[in-house]
C-alpha positions as CSV (number, residue, x, y, z in Angstrom):
1,M,-5.0,-9.3,23.2
2,N,-8.3,-7.7,22.4
3,D,-7.0,-4.3,23.5
4,W,-3.9,-4.5,21.2
5,P,-4.1,-2.0,18.3
6,L,-4.9,-3.1,14.8
7,F,-2.1,-2.7,12.2
8,E,-2.4,-2.8,8.5
9,V,0.3,-4.8,6.7
10,F,1.9,-4.0,3.4
11,I,4.4,-6.3,1.7
12,R,6.8,-5.6,-1.2
13,S,7.4,-8.8,-3.3
14,K,10.8,-9.7,-4.7
15,N,9.7,-8.8,-8.2
16,G,7.6,-5.8,-7.3
17,L,8.3,-2.1,-7.0
18,N,5.5,-1.2,-4.6
19,H,4.1,-2.4,-1.3
20,K,0.7,-4.0,-1.5
21,H,-1.8,-4.3,1.3
22,V,-2.1,-7.9,2.4
23,G,-4.1,-7.8,5.5
24,S,-4.4,-6.7,9.1
25,I,-3.0,-8.0,12.4
26,H,-3.2,-7.1,16.1
27,A,0.1,-6.5,18.0
28,S,1.2,-4.7,21.1
29,D,3.6,-2.4,19.2
30,A,5.1,-1.8,15.7
31,H,8.1,-4.1,16.3
32,M,5.7,-7.0,17.2
33,A,3.5,-6.1,14.3
34,I,6.4,-6.5,11.9
35,Q,7.4,-9.9,13.4
36,N,3.8,-11.1,13.3
37,A,3.4,-9.9,9.7
38,R,6.5,-11.7,8.7
39,D,5.2,-14.9,10.2
40,V,1.7,-14.6,8.8
41,Y,2.1,-13.0,5.4
42,T,5.6,-14.1,4.2
43,R,5.7,-17.8,4.9
44,R,7.0,-18.7,1.4
45,N,9.9,-16.2,1.5
46,E,8.1,-14.0,-1.1
47,G,8.7,-10.6,0.5
48,V,11.6,-8.2,0.6
49,S,10.1,-5.5,2.7
50,I,7.3,-5.1,5.2
51,W,5.4,-2.0,6.2
52,V,3.0,-1.9,9.2
53,V,1.0,1.1,10.1
54,E,-1.4,1.4,13.0
55,A,-4.9,1.5,11.5
56,K,-5.9,4.5,13.5
57,Y,-3.4,6.6,11.6
58,I,-4.9,5.9,8.2
59,T,-7.3,8.4,6.7
60,A,-9.3,7.2,3.8
61,S,-11.6,8.9,1.3
62,N,-15.3,8.1,1.3
63,P,-16.4,6.1,-1.8
64,Q,-19.5,8.3,-1.9
65,D,-17.2,11.3,-2.5
66,S,-15.4,9.7,-5.5
67,E,-17.1,11.9,-8.1
68,A,-16.0,15.2,-6.5
69,L,-12.6,13.8,-5.6
70,F,-11.6,12.1,-8.9
71,D,-13.6,13.7,-11.7
72,P,-11.7,17.0,-11.7
73,A,-8.7,15.1,-13.1
74,E,-10.7,14.2,-16.3
75,D,-10.5,17.8,-17.6
76,K,-6.7,17.9,-17.3
77,I,-5.7,16.0,-20.4
78,Y,-2.0,16.8,-19.9
79,R,-2.1,14.3,-17.0
80,H,-2.7,11.4,-19.4
81,P,0.5,9.7,-20.4
82,T,-0.4,9.6,-24.1
83,F,1.1,13.1,-24.6
84,Y,4.6,12.1,-23.5
85,N,7.3,10.2,-25.4
86,L,9.4,8.1,-23.1
87,P,12.9,6.9,-23.9
88,A,13.2,3.2,-24.5
89,E,15.7,2.8,-21.7
90,L,13.3,4.0,-19.1
91,K,12.2,1.1,-17.0
92,H,9.3,0.5,-14.6
93,M,7.0,3.1,-16.1
């Protein structure tokens, strides 16, 4: 079991619109990872969708690079939602 790959697990809750990272598991393949994730992370029937991704395929930014990565957005004021009027019937925004 020590040589099984590590999978990151994401669950979408019944009242949620997005998947959230809930933890990691080891499994021999993606199918087993989904089964194990269901058994470990959705015991109370709270999920409607499970994503698993082998950890080696995830690329993450370095927290030390956050200034260079995220600060350029600060000078683009049009990206801030305060400039847009949304219709009342628009949900989940």
